[in-house]
Every structure is written in C-alpha cells, then in structure tokens.
N, C-alpha and C positions, 0 to 999 in steps of 0.2 A: 263591274266598276274598275276593274284593274284594266281590263282591254280598254275603255274608254280612255283612261288615264293615260295611255300610251299612244292616243291619237295626236298627231301633230296640230300646232296652232293654227286657226283660221279665222276668218274675218269676225266671227261670232265670240270665239275665246282666243283672242289676240295673247293672252299670257299663258296658253294652253288648256288641257282639262286635267290638270293635277287635282283641282278641288273635288272630283268625282270620287277620287281615292278615299279624300276624307269623309265624304258623305257615304260612302261604302263603310268605312270603319264606324262610324257613328251608328249604323243599323247594326252592325256585329255587337258593339258595346251594348246596344239596348238588348240583344238576344241573350248575351251574356248575363246580364243582368236579369232578364226575364228567368233564364236557366237557375241562377242561383237562387231568386225567390221561388221557384218551383221545388227545387230540391229542400230548400229549407222549411217550406210548407208541407211536403211530404213527410219530412223526419220529424217535424212537430205532431203531425197527426198520428204519425205511428207511435211515437214517444206518448203520446195521449192515450193511445189505443192499449199500449202495452202495462201502461202504469194502472190503467182502470180495470184491466183483466188481472192485473197482481192481485190490486185493492180487492176485487170480488172471490178472488181464491183465497185471501186471507181470511175474508169474512165468512167464507163457506168453509174453511178449514178443510179444504179438500185437497191441498197441495197443488198436483197438476192438474185436477180435473177441472178447473177454469180456464187453463191455458189454450185449448183448442178453440178458443174464440179468435187467437191469432192464427193465421194459415201459415204452416211452416214448408218452406221449399224443400226441394231434394238435390242430389248432386248434379243432374243435368244443368239447373240453373247456374250452379257453382262453376261448372267449365266453361259455359257461355260469358258469364261476368269476367272472368280471367282472361278469355281471348278477346273480349272488348276491350279490355285495358290496353294489352299488347299492342292491339292494332291503332286505337287511338291515341296513344304514346309516340307510336312510330310516326302517324300523321304529324303530330305536333313537332316534332325533332325535325322532321325534312321539311315541313312548310315554316318554320320559324328560321332555318338555315337558308332556305331562297330568298324568304322576306328580307333577313338583314344583308344577305349580300346583293339585294337590289335595293335595300333602303325603302322598301314598300311597306307602308302603313298597312294597308288593308290586308297584306299577306301575315303580317305579324298577328293581325287581330284576329285574324281567321284560325291562326295557328293555337292561339290562346282559346278559341273555341273548342278545337280538337281537346285540348288539356281540360277544359272543362269537362266535357264527356269523358274524359279518361277518370277525372275525379268522380263524376258520377258514379262510372262502373266500378271503381274502388270501393265506394259506399255501398252497393250493391253486393260487392262480394265478400265485404264485412258483414254486412247484415245476413246474407246466406249462411255464412260459415257459422257465425254467433247462433244462429236459429238452429243450425244442424248438431254443432258441438256443445253450446253453453245456452239452451233456450232460457235461463233465468237471467241472462245479461243483455236482454235486448235492449233494454233501456240505455244502455251505454252506445250501443250501435247508432240508436237515434239521434242522441247528442253529438256523436261525431259528425252524421249527417248534416246538423246544424252549422258545425265548424267549417266542413267543407262548404256547403252554402254561402258562409260568409268571405270564404277566400274566392270563391268564382264572383262573388259579388264585388268583392274589393278588384280584381281583375279587370272586369267591366267597367268598374268606374274609373281605373286609369286610363283606359282604351277610350273612354268617352271623353275625359279631360283631354287628352291629346288632339281626340278629334276637332273638339271644340276649339282649341288653340290654333290650329290650323285654319280652320274656317273662319275665324275672326282675327285672323294676320297677325298672330302674337309673333314676337320676334325671339329666336335662339340666342341668349345673351353668350353663351360658350362659344358658339361657331362665330358671333360678331367679334368677341375678343380675338379669337384666333385670326381672323380675317385683318384686323387691324395690325396684328404683329408681323402678318406678312407683308401688307402694303408699305409698311415703314421701311422694310428691306429693298424695296425698288429705289434705285438710285434717281434723283431728284423729287421725291416725295418728301415734303417737309413734315407732313402731320396728316392725319385723316380726321374728317368731322362728318355730320349728318348720314353716318352709316346706317343703314335700314335692312333688315334681312325678313322675308316672310316665307313661310312653309307653303309650298306647293307640290302636293303628291309626295313622290319620293326625294324632293330637293327643296333647295330654297333659291328663292330670286332676290339677288343683292343689289343695292343702288348706294353709291356713297361719293363723297366729294373729297379730292385729294387738294393738298394745299402746295402750291409751286412756287418758284421765285416769278416775282411780278414783271422781271425784264425778259422772262422767255416768250419767244414768238407762239403764235396759237398754235402753229403747226408742231413745235417743239412738246407742248403741254399737251396735245393731243396724242403725242407718240408716248409721252409718260404715263397717259390714262391707258392706252392700250396695253403697254408692257404690265402694269399694274393689273388688269384685268385678266391677261394670261397667266401673272403669276398666282393669282387666287385661283382661277380655274384648276390650274396645273396641281396645286396643293389640293384642292379638294374635289377631285372628279367627282365622286357620287353626292357628295353634300350640295354641291353648288352647282345650279342650272344654266345660269347666267348671271353676270355681272354689268351693270351700267354704272361708269366712272366719269365723273363730271371734274374738271379743274377748276382750281380758284385761286388768285394769288393769295399770298399770305399777308393781308393787309385788315387795317380796321376798317369797317364800314358801317355807316350810320344810314339806315333806309330814309330817312327823311332829307337828309342831303344829296343822297344819290338821286332822288328825284327831280332836284335842281341844277345838278351839276352838268357842264358842259359835256357834249359827247365828243369822242374823239374826231369827229368829221367837223364839228364845229371850230374845233383847236386849229386843225389844219388849214380850214379856210381862213380863219385869222391870221395865221404865219404867211400864208400865201398873200394875203393881202398886204401884209407890212412889207413884203418884199416887193410886190408889185408898186407899191406907195414909192419905195425909196429906191428900188432899182427896176424899173418897168421893162428894160430891155434884157435883163436876165430871168425874169419870171415868163416872159414870152419864148425865151430860148430854152426853157426848159431847166433853168439853173438848179431849182429846188426838184431833187429826185423822191424823197419820200419823207413824209414827216410821220414820226412812231410816238403815241402818247402812252404813258405809264400813270396809273391811277393810284399815288402814293396812298391814299386814304380817301374817303369819301369827300374830302373837302380841298385836297390839293393835287397837282399833277405834275409830271416830270415830263418835257418834250427831249426829242433826239430827232435832229434835222440832219438828212444826208444830201450834201448839196455835191454838184457835178464840176468837174474842170471842164468839161465839154467833149472829153474822149479826143476822137478821131475828128470829132466836127469842129474842134475849135482850132482852125489854121491861124496862122500869124497875121490874115487880114482880119479875121472876126476881132483878135485881140488889140490891135492897132484901132480899129473903128471902135472898139468900146461896146462891141455886141456881147463878147464874153472876155471874161478877166482873166490877167496873167497868173501865175501862179503868186507873183509878189502881193497881188491884191486881194488874193483869196482870204488870208488870214484877217485881214483888215474888214473886209466885208463879211466875213463868218463872227468876227466880234460886234460889228454894227446890227448884225439880223439877232445876237445873243441879247443884246443891252435892250432892244425894241421887244423882243419877245418877252424878256424877264418883266417887263412893264406891265405885261397882261394880268389879269385877277387870277387866282387860283394857281399861278405857275410857279414853283419853288426851285427848279432846277431846268436849264438848258444845256444841252451837249450838241455842238455842231460837230459833222464828220464829212472829210472830204473823199468823194469817190474819183480814182483815177480812171476808172473803165467807162466804156460809153454805154454802160447798163442793157446791153442784150444779152448777157450770158445765159437768163431764164430762156429767153425765146430759142437759142442755141441749144440748149438741154433739151427742149422742148422737140426740136427739129430732129435731134440725134436719136432721141427715143423713138418717133416715128420712123427713122430710116432704118433701125434696128429692127423694128416690127416688120417692115416691109421686106427685109432682106432675110430675115428668120422667123419662120411661122412659130416656133418653139419658145420664142422671147415672151416673157410675162413680166409684169411689174405687179409688186404688192399691193 
C-alpha cells in the first residue's frame, strides 16, 4: 500500500493513489483490534485458570499442591521476552519517526502495530517474572494483561477512525482555518469562501474560492489565484498536495436572477448597436475599441466603454469628412453614448474613456516576445 500510494496520478486515478494508504491503515487497524482481543481473551482465560487452581488448592487445603495445574515457565522464556520488548520498541520508534516525517498514515499505523507487539511482550515478561518469583500473584498478571489488551484496542480504534475519515473525505478543520489565515494575507484577496480540504494519503487536496475586486480583469484575478495557491503550498509543504483556487468578485449573487441576466456579450452588442444607429460612420471605423461589463450584483451592471480617437489613422481629411471625430467632438459623442446606454435596463453606471493610441500595443508586444525567442534560445516566459 505504501508503494502504491507513491505512484503518480493516471487516467484511472486522476487524484493520485493516496487512498490506498488509507485502505492499508484500515486493515492495520483491524489487525490491532484483533491483537487486542486476542491478548484480552488469553489473559481472561489465564485468570480463569489461575482462580480455578487457587480455589481447588484452598478446598484441598494442600497449599501449593494444586498449583502445578498451571504450567510455570523458566529463565530462557524471561530472556526472550525481554529481547522481544527491546526489538519491538526500537521498531516502533524508528517507524513512527519515519511515518511522521513523511506524514504517512500507514507507516504510523504500522508503528503502533509494533508497539502493540511490544505491549504483548511486556505482558509476557511480567507473567513469566511473576510465575517464577511470585507464583501466588498470577491473577494480577492476568488482570494487567486485560488492561494492556484494552490499550491495544484503543490504539486500533483511533487508527480505524482516522482511516475512515480519510476514506469518507472528512475535512481537517484545523488545517482549513490555517489556510484561510494564509490566503487572507495575499494582496488582492478580500475574503475566502467555499474552502474544502480532503485527505489523500499523506496530504490534503484543497479547493477554495477567493473574493477579489469586481473591476479586476480576469488575468489579474487569475494572477491573485496563482499567488494564493503558491502561498498555501509554500506554507504547508507536507500537509497540502495541491490547491485549486477559483476567483469570484465580491458581490451579492441571486441564483434565480443569474439565470435570466444579460451576458457581457449581449450588453456589448447592444452598446455597439446604439453607436451604429446614431453614428454609423464611427462604428464602421472601429470607434468603439472595447466594452467591459461589470456585474454589480445579480440584477445590475456597470459598463466601461473605451473609445478611440483613431490614432495614426485619424488624419485631417477623415476628420473634415466626418469619418473620425475631432478631439473637440469626442467629449460630446461620449456623453451622448453614455446617455443612451444608461437608458438600457439593468445598467446602473457607465464610464466612457478615450484611448489616444492606435490599439496595436498588444500585437507589438507579441511580436517582441517572438523576436526575443528567435534571437535567444534561452528566453522563456512564465
């Protein structure tokens, strides 16, 4: 199970093979429970045997004459029991240390299995010593055996509960709280919501939603999500295997209204339609460069319109012929567009901005990156 857990994700197990570790821990916990029940049963039978022998000896008033019914061990058994305790305790400490360093549940469970064997050896050592030196107190050894059996069963039950928690995708509330604190320290994150963490093998898979400013671009919001992801993984390198971060604007959303609300594409088509109806020559000349829609809530929207002056294409002839507006006319046209767009339903605010460039900066940047890649083979982009 430990080797299988370390296999990479594949098409059959896209989230990895971490659950196999929980399955292995589950079987180890059942082994611990079986060991505890076995030790308890053996101790009870021995107690019954000792009490019965003692009762017979009293009835026969023969003192130790009836005690031979209980077989008494010798010194070699005492020595072997001591060696077993030392070896099993050493295995427990080494295995537990490795398991905690790797955050491996199955190794920790296996360590406690060694500890249960050590407890059993302690019980055997005590039983042998009492049988050799204090044969009249054998019943105390049996009672101690029952107590040790209870400790082993308790350890098995704890491992069993933890295994079931992982197999049923239970959340680690302490880890979730720490992740929320770390995420809120990332610049641009206003709050964290819908965070979930489920155990997979030695770590956790986390997915959450962070709230950002509604006027951020999608690329800026994505950058915040990536910074949040790395902040969490750097803070919890062993506890967190991966983080999925979604971004959402900090707004009030009504699911029922969201189904019937206009899309950003609908609003852009309506805006361009208004411009085309009132200034057909400007729309055909690409006067509207960009329309950005912000959803204030599930019912209302604000619109940002970027209009162009024509850049290098707006020569004096185009201005005189009315194909492109002059700078003196831009403000008037912008106010006209704002008034018309404000008449649209669900629009609560309109901002119109003027671009004094030709709008080719993005294409120029792409060409520059391609040129750098061609001239320098070591150039890489993130």
